[in-house]
C-alpha positions in Angstrom: -18.2 -30.2 40.4 -20.3 -31.7 37.7 -19.7 -35.6 37.1 -18.6 -37.0 34.0 -22.4 -38.5 33.3 -23.5 -34.6 33.8 -21.2 -32.9 31.7 -21.8 -35.5 28.9 -25.5 -34.9 29.1 -25.2 -31.1 29.0 -23.2 -31.2 26.1 -25.5 -33.5 24.0 -28.2 -31.6 25.2 -26.8 -28.5 23.8 -25.4 -29.9 20.9 -28.9 -31.3 19.9 -30.5 -27.8 20.5 -28.2 -25.5 18.9 -27.0 -27.7 16.0 -23.7 -27.0 16.8 -21.3 -25.9 19.8 -17.8 -24.7 20.2 -15.1 -26.6 23.1 -14.2 -22.7 24.3 -18.1 -22.3 25.2 -19.0 -25.6 26.4 -15.6 -25.1 28.9 -16.9 -21.9 30.0 -20.3 -22.7 30.7 -19.3 -25.8 32.8 -16.4 -24.3 34.5 -13.9 -27.3 33.2 -10.8 -26.9 31.4 -11.2 -26.8 27.6 -9.1 -30.2 27.8 -11.6 -32.4 30.0 -14.5 -31.1 27.6 -12.2 -32.4 24.4 -12.2 -36.0 26.8 -15.7 -35.7 27.0 -16.3 -35.3 23.1 -14.0 -38.1 22.4 -15.9 -40.2 24.8 -19.1 -38.9 23.3 -17.8 -39.4 19.4 -16.4 -43.0 20.3 -20.2 -43.7 21.1 -21.2 -42.3 18.0 -23.3 -39.7 19.5 -21.6 -37.1 17.4 -19.4 -35.7 15.0 -16.0 -33.6 16.7 -14.5 -30.9 14.0 -12.1 -27.9 14.3 -12.3 -26.7 18.0 -16.3 -27.8 18.2 -19.0 -30.4 17.8 -22.2 -31.5 15.9 -24.6 -33.9 15.7 -23.5 -36.3 13.1 -21.0 -36.8 10.3 -21.4 -33.5 8.1 -21.2 -35.8 5.0 -25.0 -36.6 5.5 -26.2 -33.3 6.6 -26.8 -30.1 5.0 -24.8 -27.8 7.0 -24.3 -24.1 7.4 -21.0 -22.9 5.2 -19.6 -21.3 8.3 -19.5 -24.2 10.5 -18.5 -26.6 7.2 -15.7 -24.1 6.7 -14.2 -25.3 10.8 -14.2 -28.7 10.0 -10.5 -30.0 9.2 -9.5 -26.6 8.2 -5.7 -27.4 8.5 -6.4 -30.0 5.8 -8.6 -27.6 3.7 -5.8 -24.7 4.0 -3.4 -27.2 2.7 -5.5 -28.5 -0.2 -6.2 -25.1 -1.3 -2.7 -24.2 -1.6 -1.9 -27.2 -4.0 -4.9 -25.9 -6.0 -3.9 -22.8 -6.5 -0.7 -24.2 -7.7 -2.3 -25.4 -10.8 -3.5 -22.1 -12.3 -2.0 -20.9 -15.6 -1.1 -17.7 -16.6 -4.0 -15.8 -17.8 -6.6 -18.5 -17.1 -10.1 -18.8 -17.6 -11.3 -21.0 -14.2 -15.0 -22.1 -12.8 -14.8 -22.3 -8.9 -17.8 -24.3 -7.5 -19.5 -23.5 -4.0 -17.7 -24.9 -0.8 -16.0 -24.4 2.4 -12.5 -25.7 0.5 -13.2 -23.7 -2.1 -13.8 -20.6 -0.4 -10.6 -21.0 1.4 -8.7 -21.6 -2.0 -10.3 -18.2 -2.9 -9.1 -16.8 -0.4 -5.2 -18.0 -0.7 -5.6 -17.0 -4.8 -2.9 -15.6 -6.6 -3.2 -15.1 -10.3 -1.2 -15.4 -12.8 -1.6 -12.3 -15.2 -4.9 -11.9 -15.9 -7.7 -14.6 -14.0 -11.2 -14.7 -15.4 -13.4 -16.6 -12.7 -17.0 -17.9 -12.9 -19.0 -19.0 -10.2 -22.2 -19.7 -8.3 -20.8 -18.5 -4.6 -21.6 -15.3 -3.6 -19.1 -15.7 -0.8 -16.4 -16.7 -3.3 -17.4 -13.7 -5.6 -16.9 -11.5 -2.6 -13.5 -13.2 -1.6 -12.3 -12.4 -5.3 -14.5 -9.1 -6.1 -11.7 -6.4 -5.7 -8.6 -8.9 -5.8 -6.0 -7.3 -8.6 -5.7 -9.1 -11.7 -9.2 -10.9 -11.2 -12.2 -10.9 -13.1 -15.3 -12.1 -11.6 -18.6 -13.7 -13.3 -21.2 -13.8 -10.7 -24.0 -16.6 -11.6 -27.5 -15.3 -11.2 -30.4 -17.2 -10.2 -32.4 -18.1 -6.6 -29.4 -17.9 -3.3 -29.2 -21.2 -1.0 -28.4 -19.7 1.9 -26.6 -23.1 3.8 -24.1 -23.1 0.6 -24.2 -19.7 -0.4 -24.5 -20.6 -3.8 -26.9 -19.9 -6.4 -28.9 -22.9 -8.0 -31.9 -22.4 -10.9 -32.3 -22.0 -14.7 -30.9 -18.6 -14.7 -27.2 -19.6 -13.1 -27.6 -23.2 -15.9 -28.2 -21.0 -18.6 -25.5 -18.3 -18.1 -23.0 -21.4 -18.8 -24.0 -22.5 -22.1 -21.7 -20.0 -23.9 -18.8 -20.7 -21.7 -15.5 -22.7 -22.0 -13.4 -22.5 -18.9 -9.9 -24.4 -18.4 -10.6 -26.0 -15.4 -13.4 -26.5 -13.0 -12.6 -26.6 -9.1 -15.0 -27.7 -6.4 -15.7 -29.4 -3.1 -18.0 -32.0 -2.4 -20.3 -33.7 0.4 -18.3 -37.3 -0.9 -16.3 -38.7 -3.5 -15.9 -42.3 -4.1 -14.4 -44.5 -6.9 -17.7 -46.6 -7.1 -20.1 -43.7 -6.8 -18.3 -40.5 -7.9 -18.8 -36.8 -6.3 -21.7 -35.8 -4.5 -23.2 -33.1 -2.6 -25.8 -32.7 0.0 -28.5 -31.2 -2.8 -29.5 -32.1 -6.0 -30.1 -28.9 -7.3 -26.3 -27.9 -6.8 -25.5 -31.2 -8.2 -27.5 -30.3 -11.2 -25.6 -27.4 -11.7 -21.8 -28.6 -11.0 -22.5 -31.0 -13.3 -23.0 -28.5 -16.1 -20.2 -26.6 -15.1 -18.0 -29.8 -15.3 -19.0 -30.0 -19.3 -17.8 -26.8 -20.0 -14.3 -27.2 -18.4 -11.6 -28.9 -20.1 -10.3 -30.0 -16.5 -12.6 -31.3 -13.4 -10.7 -30.8 -10.4 -12.1 -32.0 -6.9 -11.1 -30.6 -3.8 -11.4 -33.3 -1.0 -10.3 -33.8 2.6 -10.0 -37.4 3.0 -12.7 -37.9 6.0 -15.0 -37.1 2.2 -13.6 -40.3 0.4 -16.1 -42.8 0.5 -18.6 -40.9 1.8 -21.8 -40.0 -0.1 -24.1 -36.8 -0.5 -27.6 -36.5 -1.8 -27.0 -35.3 -5.1 -24.8 -36.6 -7.9 -22.1 -34.8 -9.6 -20.4 -37.5 -11.7 -18.8 -40.3 -12.4 -15.2 -40.8 -10.7 -14.1 -41.2 -14.3 -14.8 -38.1 -15.5 -12.8 -36.7 -12.5 -9.2 -35.6 -14.0 -7.5 -34.3 -10.7 -8.5 -35.4 -6.8 -6.6 -33.1 -4.5 -6.6 -34.6 -0.6 -4.5 -35.4 2.0 -2.1 -37.9 3.2 -5.5 -39.5 5.1 -6.4 -41.1 2.2 -6.2 -45.0 2.3 -3.8 -46.7 0.0 -6.3 -48.7 -1.8 -8.8 -45.8 -2.3 -6.0 -44.0 -3.9 -5.1 -46.7 -6.4 -8.8 -47.2 -7.3 -9.2 -43.5 -8.2 -5.9 -43.7 -10.3 -7.3 -46.7 -12.3 -10.0 -44.6 -13.7 -7.3 -42.3 -14.5 -8.2 -39.7 -12.0 -4.7 -38.2 -11.0 -4.4 -37.9 -7.0 -2.5 -34.9 -5.0 -1.8 -35.4 -1.9 -1.4 -32.2 0.0 
């Protein structure tokens, strides 16, 4: 039987080698229960050596890393599903919307139920694929260079397609959103595209679970005062909620 120290060293070696590990896989490799692995992960997280996700773990907080979309999707999945359902409720009949990239937006696309005819404009290939064969939905896929980690197109081609558009709402996810510094994501290129998308939308809606509140990505998208609606979960601190509302942001808790 392995000792605590031996198991935890194995976990750290594996996580820094692969960048992402699952609880079930670790339990199988070490021939221990998943409950034992969860205790080890809790200990290592308390030591600041890793970041726990839904049924898995990674080297550090996802807000400071440019992580693969499939990995991000597993982080706080239940919260993202509740946020996505609230986002869908805001759709109007015969709406025309912009959907940014990101794991929470992908979950929203999967749960989307159009009212009448819905026009969707998106730079996210995975979002376009989720909606492509959905009845009542027309999808405009922005063109450009595909960035694999986020499955989002970037570049001048994507930006140029936005200039002749006007949509009712923009929904997008973030790597961080803060009353002082605004909304941000992992890359400057994606931030520039989202900033332009916000200019052609009547209402700007941020989808962010509470772990994103107060965090910061590398690329700044917009100021907090430029956000119309923030949809988050009950983990948001009351002081943060009040700070957003003071700036005119409507906060919806899912």
